[in-house]
FIVOMAR-235076 format. One record per residue (C-alpha): residue number from 1; x, y, z. Coordinates in Angstrom, 2 decimals. Layout:
BEGIN
  num       px       py       pz
  NUM        X        Y        Z
...
// end
This chain:
BEGIN
  num       px       py       pz
    1   105.45    97.70    -9.01
    2   103.58    94.66   -10.39
    3    99.99    93.92    -9.34
    4   101.19    90.85    -7.43
    5   103.82    92.88    -5.58
    6   101.26    95.56    -4.76
    7    98.88    92.89    -3.46
    8   101.63    91.43    -1.26
    9   102.45    94.87     0.16
   10    98.79    95.61     0.91
   11    98.37    92.20     2.56
   12   101.38    92.89     4.76
   13   100.03    96.29     5.75
   14    96.64    94.76     6.52
   15    98.07    92.04     8.75
   16   100.04    94.66    10.66
   17    96.88    96.71    11.23
   18    94.96    93.63    12.35
   19    97.66    92.45    14.74
   20    97.89    95.92    16.26
   21    94.22    95.66    17.28
   22    94.74    92.29    18.92
   23    97.85    93.39    20.80
   24    95.78    96.16    22.33
   25    92.95    93.79    23.37
   26    91.27    95.19    26.44
   27    88.87    94.27    29.23
   28    85.51    95.51    30.44
   29    86.07    98.96    31.89
   30    89.50    99.28    30.27
   31    92.99    98.56    31.60
   32    93.91   101.98    32.89
   33    91.55   102.21    35.87
   34    92.40   101.60    39.52
   35    90.75    98.73    41.44
   36    87.29    99.55    42.81
   37    86.69    98.98    46.56
   38    83.98    96.32    46.90
   39    82.48    97.91    50.02
   40    81.27   100.93    48.04
   41    79.15    98.88    45.62
   42    75.60    97.47    45.72
   43    75.32    93.85    46.90
   44    75.84    90.88    44.63
   45    76.98    87.25    44.59
   46    80.30    86.37    46.18
   47    81.09    83.63    43.71
   48    84.43    83.57    41.88
   49    84.56    86.13    39.09
   50    84.88    83.38    36.48
   51    81.60    81.81    37.60
   52    79.83    85.17    37.63
   53    81.13    85.93    34.14
   54    79.89    82.61    32.77
   55    76.48    83.11    34.40
   56    76.16    86.63    32.98
   57    77.25    85.72    29.46
   58    75.84    82.21    28.96
   59    72.80    82.11    31.25
   60    71.69    85.74    31.11
   61    67.97    84.99    30.82
   62    68.04    83.12    34.13
   63    70.77    85.13    35.89
   64    69.31    88.64    35.50
   65    65.90    87.71    37.03
   66    67.64    85.78    39.82
   67    69.86    88.75    40.65
   68    66.82    91.04    40.70
   69    64.86    88.73    43.01
   70    67.84    88.22    45.32
   71    69.34    91.71    45.54
   72    66.66    94.16    44.41
   73    66.86    97.08    42.00
   74    70.68    97.42    41.99
   75    73.28    94.67    42.13
   76    76.95    94.05    41.38
   77    78.63    91.25    39.45
   78    82.38    90.86    39.08
   79    83.85    89.90    35.73
   80    87.04    88.44    34.38
   81    89.63    89.41    33.46
   82    90.65    91.69    36.29
   83    87.71    91.07    38.64
   84    86.08    94.26    37.30
   85    82.76    95.27    38.91
   86    79.61    95.77    36.85
   87    76.65    97.41    38.60
   88    73.26    96.82    36.97
   89    70.09    98.81    37.65
   90    66.47    97.89    36.89
   91    64.41   101.03    37.63
   92    63.48   103.22    34.62
   93    64.30   106.46    36.41
   94    67.88   105.22    36.90
   95    68.04   104.21    33.23
   96    67.03   107.76    32.33
   97    69.66   109.10    34.73
   98    72.41   107.02    33.09
   99    71.36   107.90    29.53
  100    71.24   111.63    30.37
  101    74.53   111.65    32.31
  102    77.62   113.62    31.32
  103    79.34   111.62    28.53
  104    82.69   113.00    29.71
  105    82.19   110.98    32.92
  106    80.03   108.08    31.73
  107    82.18   106.46    29.03
  108    80.40   103.86    26.89
  109    83.54   103.11    24.91
  110    85.36   101.86    28.00
  111    82.41    99.61    28.82
  112    82.56    98.08    25.33
  113    86.34    97.69    25.31
  114    86.17    93.89    25.09
  115    84.98    94.29    21.47
  116    88.01    96.36    20.47
  117    90.07    93.68    18.71
  118    87.19    93.02    16.31
  119    85.59    96.44    15.92
  120    88.73    98.57    16.14
  121    89.57   101.67    18.16
  122    87.65   103.98    15.81
  123    84.37   102.10    16.23
  124    81.48   104.31    17.26
  125    80.81   101.85    20.09
  126    84.33   102.24    21.49
  127    84.84   105.98    21.17
  128    84.01   108.54    23.84
  129    83.68   112.29    24.32
  130    84.98   114.41    21.42
  131    86.02   111.45    19.25
  132    82.56   109.94    19.54
  133    80.89   113.27    18.77
  134    82.98   113.71    15.59
  135    82.38   110.17    14.36
  136    78.65   110.31    15.03
  137    78.39   113.63    13.18
  138    80.10   112.09    10.13
  139    78.04   108.89    10.18
  140    74.60   110.23    11.08
  141    73.60   111.66     7.65
  142    73.90   108.16     6.15
  143    71.13   106.93     8.47
  144    68.57   109.73     8.33
  145    65.79   111.02     6.10
  146    66.50   110.88     2.39
  147    69.37   108.41     2.81
  148    67.26   106.00     4.85
  149    64.43   106.15     2.32
  150    66.93   105.43    -0.44
  151    67.88   102.08     1.12
  152    64.27   100.86     1.36
  153    64.01    99.67    -2.25
  154    67.33    97.81    -2.04
  155    66.28    96.07     1.18
  156    62.93    95.10    -0.36
  157    64.74    93.56    -3.36
  158    66.98    91.46    -1.13
  159    64.03    90.40     1.04
  160    61.87    89.46    -1.95
  161    64.68    87.39    -3.48
  162    65.08    85.48    -0.20
  163    61.44    84.75     0.64
  164    60.69    83.69    -2.95
  165    62.96    80.67    -2.36
  166    60.99    79.35     0.64
  167    59.39    75.95     0.14
  168    55.76    75.74     1.13
  169    54.50    73.21     3.65
  170    57.93    72.14     4.94
  171    59.07    73.29     8.40
  172    62.31    75.29     8.39
  173    64.34    77.40    10.78
  174    63.47    81.04    10.27
  175    66.67    82.11    12.05
  176    68.85    80.54     9.34
  177    66.93    82.29     6.58
  178    66.87    85.62     8.41
  179    70.62    85.41     9.05
  180    71.18    84.82     5.35
  181    68.87    87.69     4.45
  182    70.33    90.24     6.86
  183    73.85    89.30     5.77
  184    72.92    90.07     2.17
  185    71.48    93.41     3.30
  186    74.74    94.25     5.07
  187    76.90    93.25     2.10
  188    74.78    94.81    -0.64
  189    73.10    97.80     1.03
  190    75.69    98.78     3.65
  191    78.97    97.66     2.06
  192    77.60    98.20    -1.46
  193    79.12    95.01    -2.89
  194    77.28    93.60    -5.91
  195    79.93    91.47    -7.64
  196    79.13    87.82    -6.91
  197    82.80    86.79    -6.78
  198    83.51    89.33    -4.05
  199    80.32    88.41    -2.20
  200    81.38    84.76    -2.19
  201    84.68    85.73    -0.52
  202    83.10    88.11     1.99
  203    80.30    85.84     3.22
  204    82.44    83.23     5.05
  205    84.76    85.86     6.55
  206    81.78    87.86     7.80
  207    80.03    84.77     9.18
  208    83.14    83.70    11.10
  209    83.33    87.19    12.61
  210    79.70    87.19    13.71
  211    80.01    83.69    15.20
  212    82.85    84.50    17.61
  213    82.31    82.73    20.95
  214    82.27    84.80    24.19
  215    85.30    82.86    25.43
  216    87.25    84.24    22.49
  217    86.25    87.77    23.48
  218    87.48    87.24    27.03
  219    90.66    85.55    25.86
  220    91.91    88.66    24.10
  221    93.06    90.02    27.44
  222    95.53    87.10    27.66
  223    98.04    87.50    24.78
  224    99.43    83.96    25.13
  225    96.03    82.51    24.24
  226    96.18    84.16    20.83
  227    98.67    81.50    19.70
  228    96.20    78.68    20.42
  229    93.77    77.19    17.90
  230    90.48    79.09    18.37
  231    92.18    82.43    18.97
  232    94.66    81.95    16.13
  233    91.83    81.09    13.73
  234    89.97    84.21    14.85
  235    93.01    86.36    14.11
  236    93.54    84.71    10.71
  237    89.90    85.29     9.78
  238    90.15    88.92    10.83
  239    93.20    89.38     8.62
  240    91.24    87.99     5.66
  241    88.15    90.11     6.38
  242    90.29    93.21     6.78
  243    92.08    92.48     3.50
  244    88.77    92.22     1.64
  245    87.32    95.31     3.29
  246    90.35    97.53     2.76
  247    90.45    96.47    -0.89
  248    86.78    97.39    -1.27
  249    87.29   100.74     0.46
  250    90.32   101.67    -1.64
  251    88.64   100.69    -4.90
  252    85.42   102.48    -4.01
  253    87.30   105.62    -3.02
  254    88.74   105.74    -6.55
  255    85.40   105.04    -8.28
  256    84.16   107.65   -10.75
  257    80.49   107.02    -9.93
  258    80.80   107.45    -6.15
  259    78.32   110.33    -6.06
  260    75.71   108.27    -7.90
  261    75.80   105.27    -5.55
  262    73.29   104.92    -2.71
  263    74.93   102.37    -0.40
  264    76.13   103.28     3.09
  265    79.86   102.91     2.34
  266    79.66   105.31    -0.61
  267    77.84   107.86     1.54
  268    80.44   107.53     4.29
  269    83.28   108.00     1.80
  270    81.71   111.31     0.79
  271    81.00   112.43     4.37
  272    82.78   115.53     5.70
  273    82.55   117.52     8.90
  274    81.02   120.94     8.07
  275    83.11   122.45    10.87
  276    86.32   120.96     9.44
  277    86.24   121.04     5.61
  278    88.05   118.10     4.05
  279    88.10   116.07     7.25
  280    86.39   112.83     6.26
  281    86.90   109.26     7.43
  282    90.19   107.57     6.56
  283    90.39   103.92     5.49
  284    90.94   102.56     9.00
  285    88.05   104.59    10.40
  286    85.80   103.35     7.60
  287    86.81    99.74     8.21
  288    86.07   100.03    11.94
  289    82.67   101.65    11.40
  290    81.65    99.08     8.77
  291    82.53    96.16    11.06
  292    80.58    97.86    13.84
  293    77.54    98.13    11.58
  294    78.00    94.47    10.67
  295    78.13    93.20    14.26
  296    75.40    95.55    15.48
  297    73.01    94.96    12.59
  298    73.34    91.39    11.34
  299    72.30    88.68    13.80
  300    70.54    91.18    16.06
  301    68.03    92.05    13.34
  302    67.83    88.42    12.20
  303    66.94    87.24    15.70
  304    64.29    89.94    16.18
  305    62.70    89.03    12.84
  306    62.78    85.30    13.65
  307    60.96    85.84    16.93
  308    58.45    88.11    15.19
  309    57.62    85.39    12.65
  310    57.18    82.80    15.41
  311    54.99    85.06    17.55
  312    52.71    86.06    14.66
  313    52.65    82.43    13.52
  314    51.29    81.34    16.90
  315    48.09    83.37    16.59
  316    45.62    83.29    13.68
  317    44.27    86.66    14.85
  318    47.74    88.23    14.84
  319    48.45    86.71    11.44
  320    45.24    88.15     9.99
  321    45.93    91.56    11.54
  322    49.49    91.60    10.17
  323    48.45    90.55     6.67
  324    45.78    93.25     6.70
  325    48.46    95.78     7.64
  326    50.52    94.66     4.63
  327    47.54    94.94     2.29
  328    46.61    98.39     3.60
  329    50.15    99.78     3.76
  330    50.02   100.07     7.56
  331    53.75   100.29     8.30
  332    53.05   101.40    11.88
  333    51.65    97.95    12.72
  334    54.55    96.12    11.07
  335    57.03    98.25    13.01
  336    55.06    97.61    16.21
  337    55.34    93.84    15.61
  338    59.11    94.21    15.31
  339    59.38    96.42    18.39
  340    57.32    94.01    20.48
  341    59.58    91.18    19.33
  342    62.58    93.17    20.58
  343    60.82    93.82    23.90
  344    59.69    90.27    24.65
  345    62.90    88.68    23.38
  346    65.83    91.05    24.16
  347    68.77    90.41    21.86
  348    71.34    92.22    24.01
  349    71.07    91.99    27.84
  350    72.37    95.40    28.91
  351    74.01    98.67    27.91
  352    76.92    99.92    29.98
  353    79.00   102.97    30.84
  354    82.28   103.15    32.80
  355    82.69   105.98    35.30
  356    85.76   108.11    34.67
  357    85.15   110.01    37.92
  358    83.10   109.35    41.06
  359    79.36   109.72    40.44
  360    76.03   109.14    42.15
  361    73.87   106.65    40.25
  362    70.50   105.46    41.51
  363    71.30   106.85    44.95
  364    74.61   104.99    45.15
  365    77.85   106.97    45.44
  366    80.09   105.00    43.11
  367    83.86   105.40    42.63
  368    85.66   105.94    39.35
  369    86.26   102.71    37.46
  370    82.84   101.25    38.17
  371    80.95   100.05    35.09
  372    77.21   100.73    35.32
  373    74.15   100.21    33.17
  374    70.50    99.25    32.94
  375    69.47    95.63    32.51
  376    67.52    95.49    29.26
  377    66.19    92.07    30.22
  378    64.67    93.30    33.49
  379    63.43    96.57    32.03
  380    61.44    94.67    29.40
  381    60.14    92.00    31.82
  382    58.82    94.03    34.73
  383    55.06    94.34    35.25
  384    55.56    97.94    36.39
  385    56.89    98.80    32.93
  386    54.68    96.58    30.75
  387    51.29    95.12    31.69
  388    51.24    91.36    31.08
  389    54.94    91.41    30.14
  390    54.95    87.76    29.00
  391    52.24    88.38    26.38
  392    53.09    89.40    22.79
  393    51.04    92.56    22.15
  394    52.26    94.82    19.30
  395    49.56    97.39    20.12
  396    51.75    98.47    23.06
  397    53.63   100.54    20.50
  398    50.61   102.26    18.97
  399    48.53   105.23    20.07
  400    48.78   106.34    23.68
  401    50.50   103.15    24.88
  402    53.91   103.88    23.37
  403    56.48   103.12    26.10
  404    58.99   105.71    27.25
  405    62.52   105.69    25.84
  406    63.89   104.73    29.26
  407    61.64   101.64    29.44
  408    61.95   100.11    25.94
  409    65.71   100.21    25.38
  410    66.93    97.68    22.77
  411    68.94   100.46    21.08
  412    70.30   102.05    24.26
  413    69.65   105.73    24.78
  414    70.88   109.27    25.13
  415    73.75   110.48    22.96
  416    74.82   106.83    22.61
  417    71.53   105.55    21.16
  418    72.27   103.14    18.31
  419    72.88   105.14    15.14
  420    71.40   102.32    13.06
  421    68.10   102.08    14.97
  422    66.12   103.65    12.13
  423    67.82   101.41     9.57
  424    67.07    98.30    11.64
  425    63.38    99.16    11.99
  426    63.10   100.03     8.30
  427    64.81    96.78     7.31
  428    62.62    94.70     9.62
  429    59.45    96.36     8.36
  430    60.37    95.65     4.74
  431    61.17    92.01     5.49
  432    57.88    91.47     7.35
  433    56.03    93.07     4.45
  434    57.60    90.72     1.90
  435    56.92    87.64     4.05
  436    53.29    88.34     4.92
  437    52.47    89.63     1.45
  438    53.18    86.14     0.12
  439    52.54    83.68     2.92
  440    50.43    82.41     5.76
  441    52.93    81.66     8.53
  442    52.50    79.00    11.22
  443    54.86    78.44    14.15
  444    56.09    74.85    14.51
  445    56.46    73.89    18.17
  446    57.72    76.20    20.88
  447    61.04    77.95    21.31
  448    63.11    79.53    24.06
  449    66.10    81.88    23.96
  450    69.70    80.80    24.10
  451    72.92    82.80    24.02
  452    74.95    82.52    20.83
  453    78.11    84.57    20.80
  454    77.08    87.97    22.22
  455    73.40    87.88    21.21
  456    70.30    85.90    22.20
  457    68.62    83.79    19.52
  458    65.82    81.19    19.39
  459    67.30    77.92    20.67
  460    65.47    75.78    18.11
  461    65.98    78.24    15.29
  462    62.41    79.66    15.27
  463    60.81    76.86    13.27
  464    57.93    77.92    11.01
  465    55.91    76.61     8.07
  466    54.61    78.79     5.23
  467    51.87    78.44     2.63
  468    50.98    80.82    -0.18
  469    48.10    83.17     0.66
// end
């Protein structure tokens, strides 16, 4: 078979795999659950499900507080497609209850089903029970201890190369630069791609994937929409991204220096289950996990870093304290700055589970099929959880003030806590170090959050100005 014929065959196989994901597009809670009787649920608005869905997805920073004021500590919203109920809770003891609940009953994968056509059925975010346990066991070593320390130097190199290009004295949008930086980290440190030609092909495909509009996510439940412009372009981009990723996986799997490489993909290729010798991740599983890491770790980290730069840039005292931390090697302070950014400016509004059997949650006896979860927005905003919640105070995360894991929840919790949490904090710490080692940072104007795709970002792009120290 010629190289061109082999390429054509692989492209055909890739398109078939991609189209299979889209044909199985799902909805929040999944398709295979019976309708939930409304009378058994906490109160909530009686608006049409479409209006509630738009409010929850596009106006989350206004809608969550309004729901809490109107209905109290537990409330229900109904979402399209399928008029599926979502029950949100705001008390930390209920958050703890949900995170500690039986994963055989509280399925996170069902709650994240809307992401299936992009992430794939093997995604850690979409798997449940035994499948989730196996995947997490295979992935976890790539994000702990020695492996995590091994990525630090690579992240620092990428960060230094980015911040060295910043022009002094001219206002710019930190979000754009942080998005560029975190994308390079994903491509070079996670995917392990170093060839500039391949990077040039991957960048646009990855960016189009990250920038998917919420309406596109909802539209996957309606197969006829997939023939229309925005949905068709999404499918075409996914075919191209899958082609590039499968080619990288297949080539890397055959590489002779696999054991010497320190990127995440190479580590995952070598991963095996000690209880099942020889049972590693196949190409499709690897593709799904890599896309999950991309979506979970790209714009989320970029947004948190952008807010951190703006908040530190608003206060000369905070700037001086942060630069002193850099000079003294005080990583705890830099990490606290990042954590406080995630608290004050939540990137994701909630984490959810779908009940596979009736369960009591927060004192409510809820039927199977109900999707439940804590509101991250309300958990991080309540005075009972954080004194002066509207004030940026990194010292909350130092000494005796460290908040409980059921109060500060940007990475979820329990057995479903984000596997990349340590990587995200390490990456953010390294980026802050490189920025404040070189520059004085000043915020330019004010900013407020807006929803872009599935994450919250600074509406004005987190405008800052830098000058050499």
